[in-house]
N, C-alpha and C positions, 0 to 999 in steps of 0.2 A: 391135667393128670389123667382124666378119663381117656383122652385120645391116646396118650402114651401107653396106658394099660391095655387098651384095645389093640394097639399095634404090637405090643409084646405078646399078647395072647395069640395073635394070628401070624406071628413071625416064624420063620423056619429055624431049625436047629443050627443051621449054618450062621444065620444072623446072630443068634444068641451066643454061640461060641466066639464068633468074631468080636462081638461087643465086649464080652468079658476079657478077651485078650487085649483089646485096645485100651480098656479101662485099667488093666493091670500095668501096662507100660506107662500110661499116664500117671498112675500112682507112683511108679518107680521114679519117673523123671521129674515130677513136680511136688510130690509129698515126701517120699523118702529123701529126696535131695535137700529138703529143709532141715533134716536131722543134723545137728552140729557135727562137723568133721573137718579134718585137716585138708588143706589144699592138695588134691591128688597130683597136681603138676610138679610139686616140689620134689627134689631128689633127696634120697636118704641112702647114701652109699654104704652105710653100716648095716643096712637091712635089705640087701639085694637078694632076689630069688627066695624070699621067705615062704615056707609052705603055708597052706591055709591054717588059720588059727582063729581064736576069739578076737584078736586085735585086727587081723587081716583075713576076712572071710574067704577070699579067693587067692590069698598070698600076695606077693609083691613082684614087680617087674625087675628087669636088669638094672634099673635106676632107683630101685627102692620105692617105687610108687605103688600105692594101694590099688590093686586091680578092681576090687568091688566098687570103690568110689570113682575110679576112672570110668567104669561102665555106667554108673548112675549119671554122671555128668555128660557122658557121651550120648546116652539115650535122650537126655533132656535137650541137648543142643541139636541133635539130629531131628527131633520132633519139631523144635522151633524153626529150623530151616525149612522143613516140609510144610509147616503151617503158613509161614511167610510167603513161600513160593506159591502155594495153593491159593492163598488169599489174593495176592497180586494177579496171578494168572487168571483165576476165575473172574475176579471183578473186572479187569480190563477186557477179557474176552467176552464177557456178557455185554458190557457196555458197547464195545465195538460191533458185536454181532447184532444187537438190537438196533443200533443206529443205522448200520448199513442195510439191514433187512427191511426196516420200516420206511426209511426215507427214500431208498432206491436212487436211481439216476446217477448223477456224477458222484455224489457222496458214496454210493454203494461201489461204484467202479474204483474209486481211489482207495477206500478202506479195504476192499477185496484184494486189490493189487498189493497193498502193503502186507496184508495177511498172507497172501500166497508167497511173497518173498521170504517171510519168516518161516513158512512151512517147508520151503525147499532148501533153505540154508542148513547145512549139516551142523547141528548144535554142538556136538562133542568137540570138533576141532576148534571152534570159536571159543568155547569155554576153556579148553586147554590153553589157547593163546592168552586169554584174559587172565587166568589164574597164574600163568607163567610171568606175565608182565608185572603183576602185583604180588608176587610170591613173598610171603612173610608178613604182608600188610593186612589182608582181608580179615574182618571180624565175622562173627556169625551172620550179622545183618548183610554185610557186603557180599558174602558168599551166597546168601539166599537171593539177593538182588541179581547177581550174575546168572544164576540158574533161571530166575523168573523172566529174563529177557525173552526166552523162547516158550514160556509156559502159557502164554495167552492166545497164540495163533490158532491152535486146534479147537479150543472151546469157542473162539470167535467164529470160526467157520461153521461149526455145528449150530451155534445160536442163530446165525444168519439164516440158515436153512429153516430152522423152526419158525423164525419171525416171518419169513417170506410166506410160509403156509398160513400162519395165524393172522396176518394182516388182511387176508381175504375172507376171514370169518364174519359172520353176520353181526356179532356184537361189536366188532371193531368198526365196521361200516356205520353202525348205529351211533357209536360214540363220535365218529368223525362228522357225521351229518348234524349231530346235536351241537357242534361248535367247539368241541374239546381240541386243544392244541396237541401237537405231536408228542411233546414231553409227557403230558398227562396220560395220553393213550398208551404210550410205551410203559410207563410206570404203574398204571392202575389196571390196564386191560391185558397187556401181553406178559409183562414180567411175572405176575403171580402164577401164571400157568407154567412157567419155566423153573420155579423154585425147587421142585423135586429133582429135576435134571441138574440144576446148579449144585445141589448138595452132593449128588452122586459124583459129579465132575470134580468137586472140591476134594472129596476123599481119595479119588483116583490120582489127583494131582499131588497130594501128600505122598502117596506111595512112589510115584515117579520121581519126585524131587529128592526123596531120601535115597532112592536107588542111584540117581545121578551123582549125588554127593559122595556116596560110597565108591562109585566108579572112579571119580576124580581123585579121591583120597588114595585108593589102591594104586593108581597110576603115579602117585607122588606129586599131584598137582593141587592138593588142598593145603592151605596154610598150616605149617607145622604146629603153630600155637593153638589151633582150633581143636578142641576135644570133640570128637564125633566117632560114631561106630566105624566109619571107614578109616579114619586116621588111626584108631586103636588097632585095627587089623594090620595096617601098613607098618606101624612101629613094631608090632609083635613079629611080623614077617621079617623086617630088617634085622632083628636080633635073633633070627632063626629059632623062635620059640617052639615051633613044632618039632624041629630036629632035636632040640635039647630036652624035649619032653615037658615043657611048661604049658600044659594043655589049658589051664585056666586062663592064661594070658591071651592066647590066640583063640581059644574056644569060646570064651564068654561073649565077645562081640559078634562072632559068627553065629552062635546059637541065638543070641538076642535078635540079630537082624533077621534071621530066618523066621523065627516065631512072630516077630512083629509084622513082617511082610505077609505071612500067612494069615495072621489075625485080621489085618487091615483088608486083605483080599477077600476073606470070608465075610467080613462086615459089609464090604461094598457089594459083592455079588448077592449076599443074602438080602440086603436092602433093595436091590434091583428086583429080585424075585418077589419080594413082598409087594413092591409097586405093581408088578405085572399081575399078581393075583388080585390086588385091589382094583385095578382097572377092569379086570374081567368080571367083577361082581356087578 
């Protein structure tokens, strides 16, 4: 707790604003979501285009769905997708980068070649093909796994570069000469020094993953049954919500996406600024 208090004391305004913004969206997606409510995917054709009221805070859609609860569920699923992609991408990337950078030789050449292949393959066309082939079938997990296929290559390349530098440090040579095996050296000597970078990469991966899902959804390539911020925008657009003046329907997911992206970006950059100041002391 003392370390957290010290970090908060020396953190920038940007970090604090980003932190509160991210916490706010987590609260919406995982606390407000627990409040008992009707399934927002159900149609109610007797209550279409209802204006905002006590029963429907943001009104209803052309299908009678409650916009507020659609938004809450969409925020939750988008965050889940981002976290799954970031977890897989960061974990695989760190493991591949550490292994390639420390072992070197043939292992490094093979892993680096595979990493370079995934770096040069254009991810968007492949994701479009994948989601088209399984249209209507993907769940939140499957959608996240599809995006995670390309999420590990960039962190793997960066981690390899860091490991190549760190394996020549004196403390690594000392551990090697004392008889420690490669696995122990990697996990106890090199990995701890990369944890701050790993956390920063994880947060950035969440941002990229949610942005990718929104892109696929707006292109009409996200499963129609998946409630997400991108799909909510797409459905509202398909019913011409903006032209008909139903601003809560189209505006709620757009505003939520913008504020969530800005909050997460401020949190990431603020955290990196804090680390830079900390290293300079």
